Structures are given as structure tokens and as C-alpha cells.
C-alpha positions in Angstrom: 78.5 36.2 131.7 78.0 39.5 133.4 74.7 41.3 132.7 74.5 44.8 131.1 75.3 47.6 133.5 72.5 49.9 134.5 72.6 53.6 133.7 73.2 54.5 137.4 76.2 52.1 137.5 77.7 53.6 134.4 77.3 57.1 135.8 79.1 56.1 139.0 81.8 54.3 137.1 82.3 57.3 134.8 82.5 59.6 137.7 85.2 57.3 139.3 87.2 57.3 136.1 87.0 61.0 135.8 88.2 61.5 139.4 91.1 59.1 138.8 92.0 61.0 135.6 92.1 64.3 137.4 94.1 62.8 140.2 96.6 61.4 137.6 96.8 64.7 135.9 97.5 66.5 139.1 100.1 63.9 140.0 101.9 64.2 136.7 101.9 68.0 137.1 103.4 67.6 140.6 106.0 65.3 139.3 106.8 67.7 136.4 107.2 70.7 138.7 109.2 68.8 141.3 106.6 69.1 144.1 106.9 65.4 145.0 109.8 62.9 144.7 107.9 59.7 145.7 104.6 58.0 145.0 102.6 55.4 147.0 100.4 53.3 144.7 97.8 50.9 146.0 97.7 47.6 144.0 96.4 44.1 144.2 99.3 43.2 146.5 98.9 46.2 148.8 100.7 49.7 148.7 103.9 50.1 146.7 106.4 53.0 147.1 107.9 54.5 143.9 110.8 57.1 144.5 112.2 59.5 141.9 116.0 59.9 141.5 117.5 63.0 143.0 119.2 64.0 139.7 115.9 63.7 137.9 114.3 65.9 140.5 116.9 68.6 140.3 116.8 68.4 136.5 113.0 68.8 136.4 113.2 71.8 138.8 115.8 73.4 136.6 113.9 72.9 133.4 110.5 74.0 134.7 111.8 77.2 136.3 114.1 78.4 133.5 113.2 81.4 131.5 113.9 79.7 128.2 111.5 77.3 126.4 112.7 73.7 126.5 111.4 71.1 124.0 112.3 67.5 123.1 111.5 66.2 119.6 111.6 62.7 118.2 112.7 61.7 114.7 109.4 62.7 113.2 109.5 66.2 114.7 106.8 65.5 117.3 107.0 67.1 120.7 107.8 64.5 123.3 108.3 67.0 126.1 108.2 70.7 126.8 108.4 72.9 129.8 105.8 75.5 131.0 107.8 78.4 129.6 107.4 77.0 126.0 103.7 76.3 126.5 103.3 80.0 127.5 105.3 81.1 124.5 102.9 79.4 122.1 99.8 80.3 124.2 98.6 76.8 124.8 98.1 74.7 128.0 101.0 72.4 128.7 98.8 69.3 128.3 97.8 70.4 124.7 101.4 70.8 123.4 102.7 67.3 124.0 102.3 65.2 120.8 102.0 68.1 118.4 104.4 68.6 115.5 106.8 71.4 116.3 106.7 72.4 112.7 103.3 74.0 113.3 104.9 76.6 115.5 107.5 77.7 113.0 106.6 81.0 111.3 106.4 81.1 107.5 109.6 83.1 107.3 111.5 80.5 109.5 110.3 77.2 108.1 113.1 76.7 105.6 115.7 77.6 108.2 114.1 75.2 110.8 113.9 72.3 108.3 117.7 72.7 107.6 118.4 72.9 111.3 116.2 69.9 112.1 118.1 67.8 109.4 121.6 68.9 110.5 121.1 69.2 114.2 121.3 65.5 114.9 125.1 65.5 114.2 126.1 68.9 115.6 125.1 71.7 118.0 123.4 74.3 115.9 121.9 77.8 116.6 119.7 80.0 114.4 117.4 83.0 114.9 113.9 81.7 114.7 110.4 83.2 114.6 108.0 81.3 116.8 104.3 81.5 115.8 101.9 81.0 118.7 98.4 79.5 118.5 97.0 83.0 118.6 99.2 84.2 115.7 101.7 86.1 117.8 105.3 86.0 116.5 108.0 85.6 119.1 111.6 86.2 117.9 113.9 83.6 119.4 117.4 82.1 119.4 116.9 78.4 118.8 119.6 76.1 119.9 119.5 72.3 119.2 121.5 69.3 120.2 121.0 65.6 119.9 120.4 63.5 123.1 120.3 59.8 123.5 117.4 58.9 125.8 115.8 55.6 126.8 113.4 55.9 123.9 116.2 56.5 121.4 117.9 59.6 119.9 115.9 62.8 120.5 116.6 66.4 119.6 116.7 68.8 122.5 115.9 72.4 121.8 116.2 75.6 123.9 114.3 78.7 122.7 115.5 82.0 124.2 112.9 84.9 123.7 114.6 87.8 122.0 111.6 90.1 122.1 113.2 92.6 124.5 116.6 92.5 122.7 114.8 93.1 119.3 112.8 96.0 120.7 116.0 97.5 122.2 117.8 97.0 118.9 114.9 98.8 117.0 115.0 101.6 119.6 118.7 101.9 119.1 118.3 102.0 115.4 115.6 104.7 115.7 117.9 106.6 118.1 120.9 106.2 115.6 118.7 107.6 112.8 117.7 110.5 115.0 121.3 111.0 116.0 122.4 110.9 112.3 119.7 113.5 111.5 120.9 115.7 114.4 124.5 115.4 113.3 123.4 116.4 109.8 121.5 119.3 111.1 124.5 120.3 113.2 126.7 120.0 110.1 124.3 122.3 108.3 124.4 124.7 111.3 128.1 124.6 111.3 128.3 125.4 107.7 125.9 128.3 108.2 128.1 129.5 111.2 131.2 129.2 109.0 129.5 131.3 106.3 128.5 133.8 109.0 132.0 134.0 110.3 133.3 134.5 106.7 130.8 137.3 106.2 131.9 138.8 109.5 135.5 138.6 108.4 134.6 140.3 105.1 132.8 143.0 107.2 135.9 143.4 109.3 138.0 143.9 106.1 135.5 146.5 104.8 135.3 148.2 108.2 139.1 148.5 108.4 139.6 149.7 104.9 136.6 150.9 102.8 134.6 152.5 105.7 137.6 154.3 107.2 138.6 155.9 104.0 135.5 158.2 103.6 135.9 159.2 107.2 139.5 160.1 106.7 138.5 162.3 103.8 135.8 164.0 105.8 138.4 164.9 108.5 141.0 165.9 105.9 138.7 168.2 103.9 137.4 169.6 107.1 140.9 170.6 108.1 141.4 172.2 104.6 138.2 174.1 104.9 139.2 175.5 108.3 142.7 176.3 107.2 141.9 178.0 103.9 138.3 179.4 104.4 137.9 179.9 108.1 137.7 183.7 107.8 134.8 183.4 105.3 132.9 180.6 107.2 132.2 182.5 110.4 130.0 180.2 112.5 130.4 177.5 109.9 133.7 176.6 111.4 131.8 175.2 114.4 129.7 173.1 112.1 132.9 171.7 110.5 134.4 170.9 113.9 131.2 169.1 114.9 131.3 167.2 111.6 134.9 166.2 112.2 134.1 165.1 115.8 131.2 162.9 114.5 133.5 161.4 111.9 136.1 160.8 114.6 133.6 159.0 116.8 132.4 157.0 113.9 136.0 156.0 113.1 136.5 154.9 116.8 133.2 153.0 116.7 134.2 151.1 113.6 137.6 150.2 115.1 135.9 148.9 118.3 133.4 146.9 116.2 136.3 145.5 114.2 138.0 144.5 117.5 134.7 142.9 118.8 134.2 140.9 115.6 137.7 139.6 115.5 137.5 138.5 119.1 134.2 136.7 118.3 135.7 134.7 115.4 139.3 134.2 116.2 140.8 132.7 119.4 143.8 130.7 120.4 143.5 129.4 124.0 146.4 126.9 123.8 149.3 129.1 125.0 150.6 129.6 128.5 150.2 133.3 129.2 151.7 135.0 132.3 149.1 137.6 133.3 151.8 139.7 134.9 153.5 140.2 131.6 150.2 141.0 129.9 149.3 143.8 132.3 152.9 145.1 132.3 152.4 145.6 128.5 149.1 147.3 129.1 150.5 149.7 131.6 153.3 150.5 129.2 150.7 151.3 126.5 148.8 153.5 129.0 151.9 155.1 130.5 151.1 158.6 129.2 147.5 158.5 130.5 148.6 157.2 133.9 151.2 160.0 134.2 148.7 162.7 133.1 146.1 161.6 135.7 148.6 160.9 138.4 147.2 157.4 138.8 148.7 154.8 141.1 148.6 151.2 139.9 149.4 148.4 142.3 150.0 145.0 140.7 150.0 141.8 142.9 151.4 138.4 141.9 149.2 137.0 139.1 148.9 133.5 137.7 149.8 132.0 134.3 146.8 130.7 132.4 146.0 129.1 129.0 144.8 131.7 126.6 145.2 134.1 123.7 147.8 136.9 124.6 146.3 139.5 122.3 142.7 139.0 123.6 143.8 139.0 127.2 145.8 142.2 126.6 142.6 143.7 125.1 140.6 142.6 128.1 142.8 144.2 130.7 143.5 147.3 128.6 139.8 148.0 128.5 139.4 147.4 132.3 142.3 149.6 133.3 141.4 152.3 130.7 137.9 152.4 132.2 139.4 152.8 135.7 141.4 155.8 134.4 138.4 157.3 132.6 135.8 157.0 135.3 137.8 158.5 138.1 136.5 161.0 140.5 137.3 164.7 139.7 140.4 166.0 141.4 141.1 162.6 143.0 144.1 160.6 141.7 143.0 157.3 140.4 144.1 154.2 142.4 144.0 150.9 140.7 144.9 147.5 142.1 145.1 144.2 140.2 145.1 141.1 142.4 144.2 137.4 142.1 142.9 134.5 144.2 141.9 130.8 143.8 138.2 130.1 144.1 136.7 126.6 144.3 133.9 125.8 141.9 131.4 125.4 144.8 132.2 128.9 146.1 131.5 130.7 142.8 128.9 133.4 143.1 125.5 132.4 141.7 125.7 135.1 139.0 129.0 133.7 137.6 128.5 130.9 135.0 131.8 130.0 133.4 131.7 128.4 129.9 134.2 125.7 130.9 133.7 123.5 134.0 136.7 123.2 136.3 137.3 122.3 140.0 138.7 125.7 140.7 139.2 129.1 139.0 141.6 132.0 139.1 139.7 135.2 140.0 141.6 138.3 138.8 140.2 141.5 140.3 140.7 145.0 138.9 139.8 147.4 141.7 139.5 151.2 141.3 138.4 154.2 143.5 136.4 155.8 140.8 132.8 157.1 140.5 131.3 153.6 140.6 127.8 152.7 139.4 124.5 151.2 140.6 124.6 147.4 140.6 121.1 147.3 139.1 122.9 148.1 135.8 125.3 145.1 136.1 123.8 143.1 133.2 123.5 146.2 131.0 127.1 147.3 131.2 128.4 144.2 129.4 126.1 144.6 126.4 127.2 146.2 123.1 126.5 149.9 122.8 125.3 150.2 126.4 126.5 153.3 128.3 125.6 154.5 131.7 126.9 158.1 131.1 126.5 160.5 128.1 129.3 160.7 125.6 129.7 164.3 126.4 130.7 163.4 130.0 132.9 160.3 129.2 134.0 159.5 125.6 133.5 156.0 124.3 131.5 153.7 122.2 129.9 151.3 124.7 131.7 148.3 123.3 134.7 148.0 125.7 133.1 145.9 128.4 131.3 143.8 125.8 134.7 142.9 124.4 135.8 142.0 128.0 132.8 139.7 128.4 133.6 138.0 125.1 137.2 137.5 125.9 136.3 135.9 129.3 133.8 133.5 127.7 136.3 132.6 125.0 138.7 131.5 127.8 136.1 129.3 129.5 135.5 131.8 132.2 133.2 134.7 133.1 133.3 138.3 134.2 131.2 140.2 136.8 131.5 143.4 138.8 130.5 144.9 142.1 130.1 148.6 142.8 128.3 151.5 144.6 128.0 155.0 143.3 131.0 157.0 144.5 132.6 154.0 146.1 134.7 152.7 143.1 134.2 149.4 141.2 135.7 145.9 141.2 135.7 143.9 138.0 136.3 140.2 138.6 137.4 137.9 135.8 137.3 134.1 136.3 139.6 131.8 134.4 139.7 127.9 134.8 142.6 127.0 136.9 
């Protein structure tokens, strides 16, 4: 009978056992991660070599390096095996997970679904969305897939858990974005309704301007004519006041008509027709025939393109440009007006030209005159409503004509600009998408 071991012997033996346990743990981990495929074990009969099958080695490498959690359960729901990914998902060391009941990692909201899956998964491949609860209380949304496997120890349940955290976060972000988009669409609908109401009000204003406001002006002019005709000998210098009153009423009538034209162009447009610009300008020249003849103007018309647009608006645009060329001519010098066109690639557009519709190229239509010109520092100003560079006593007008031109150009997806020098004439360039 062996005697009792001394304390020193027990310490040495315990240290030897601890070392063997650590070595065994490291060896198991090396086997699990595929770092070794053979073992040499020293026994009573010498050293013995144990090799691992290639298929097992490949399988272990695949399981340990996959991004999904892999778990094997027995009939009691105990964890027989899991990979490192699953251990990370539940925030436990790999060695602490083996032997635990998988049920402890099912979130409260998923327990019933998991129980049903566990009972039915032995006969068929099943998938459910599953909330995994880690040891620290963290919830991990997963897609849980199960299938039954027949292993050496009997039938087991193999489970793959795919982390859906990123997908869920993306889905939530999409839902937030969709809500914001719905709100934006609603705000846009409200804005559109407000814009429609504004357009309706503008149309009502146009009706009033064309009827109710013009009527008092006509009466002012008519009664002024009656006063001059019947009482001119009694009025003396008062006749001059009547004529100034009638002149103001006439300017007011012209202003109302121009505002009416501007409002109609702002609210009504039809850019779906093929419009030959040559025909448009021929019609304009026919309308201005008397003014052209009286001023002795020469108009040269080059070949012009056909564009998509609204014929009445385009006619208004070129009527204003050619009328201005006739009006702002040099004294005692016959007006010379040339209308020509060219194709301009988008990359070659001037920096100041910003069409409202993007295209690979544009038709540039130039209206060139030899008139009095203007300083280009006023370029932005001339296309604004009521902006004039000359007094109304020098050149009649309301200051709306070029604003109408700018509106027509933008309605057609294009833009308008000009270049000039005082006394050197002016060139107005209109760009249309080609």
C-alpha cells in the first residue's frame, strides 16, 4: 500500500496535470481551427501517430472561418459543437459554450418560434427570423436555418445563424428615408396646390387686366378726345394737360397689355410642337412690315432650324427682339438686322449661359443689329421686368419686352444672353436644346 503523498509531491503533480490540461486545450483548439492534421501521442508502447481525414480538415476550416454562426444540438437541445463565430455572437469563450442549452440564448420574443422550429426541424429544413440574446444581454437579429444530420453519436440538429444586424439597420434607414420622402412628396403636393392657386389667381388677374382695367383707360382717352373736340377753345393751356393725361392712359394700357402677355407666358406653354423658326420670323417680319419700310431697315434671314416649342411664344420672343433692333437704331442710319443660327456643343456654352434643360448640343439663334448698343455691365438688368436703360421720352416702351424673351427661352429649356458695346450694335443669342 502506497503511503500518503507529501504536500510537495501534490504540488508537483498538480502542476503537471495543469500543464497537460493546457496542452490538451491548445491541441483541441489547433485541431478545431485546422492548424494540424496529425498528432503524435506517447504511450506505454512508444509513440503513436494519429492522422485526421482531409475531408474533416477542410470541413473544419470552412466552419471555423465562415461568417455565420454554426451550432450542433442533440435531442435535448444541448450544444454539442459551435464555431468561433457563434461564440462571438453570444459574447462567451468558445470553451464555455459547449454543453449549454441553446434555449438560454433565445430572446423572449423568439422562444415560442424556436420551440416550434426545434420540434419540427428534425423532419424538414426550416428557416425563421430569430433574435439571439447574448450573455451580456445584447440582441442579435438572425436568420436561423436548421436541418437534421445523422452523426456517429446519433441524429443531431445542425443550425446556421446569419447575423441580420446590418440588413435590419439598412431596412430601418430605408424606412426612415421613405417616411422623409413621403413627407417631402406631401410638402411638394402642398406646394403644387399653392402654385396652382397662384396660377389661377394670375389667370384671374389676366382676365381683369384685359377687361376691367382697360375699360376705365378707354373712357379716359374717349372723354379726353370729347373735351378737346368740344371745349378746346375754352380750355386754353388745359388742352396740354388733357393730352398728357391721355398719353399716360395710353402708356398704362400698353403696360397692362405687356403684363398680360408676360403672365400668360409664365403660366401657359406648349413645347411639344415642331416649329420651323424661319416661318416664325417670316410672320414677325410681316407684322412689322410697316415699321421696317418706314425706317428703311434691311433684314437678312439665314437658314434657321426647326425646334420643339410653342409657336405663339416663339413669335412673341423674336417679335420683341426685332422690334427692339428697329427701335434702338442709330439716328439717320438705316437699321441692319441679321438673324442666323449655329450648333453649339454643351461643353462650349458660355459660362453665363445656363439652359433649363440639359442637352448634348444647342441651337444658337443670333439676332444681330447695328443699333446704339449698350454697356455689358447692364446685361443682367435688361432681362428684368420694368428695367430700362433709356428714358421713356427717348425710346417708348414698358421695360417688359426682354423679360418676356427671357421667360420664353427658359420655357423652351434654353437661355438668352447678349453682347454689345455702346454705338457698336448688339447681338442677342437665344439657345434652344437641339
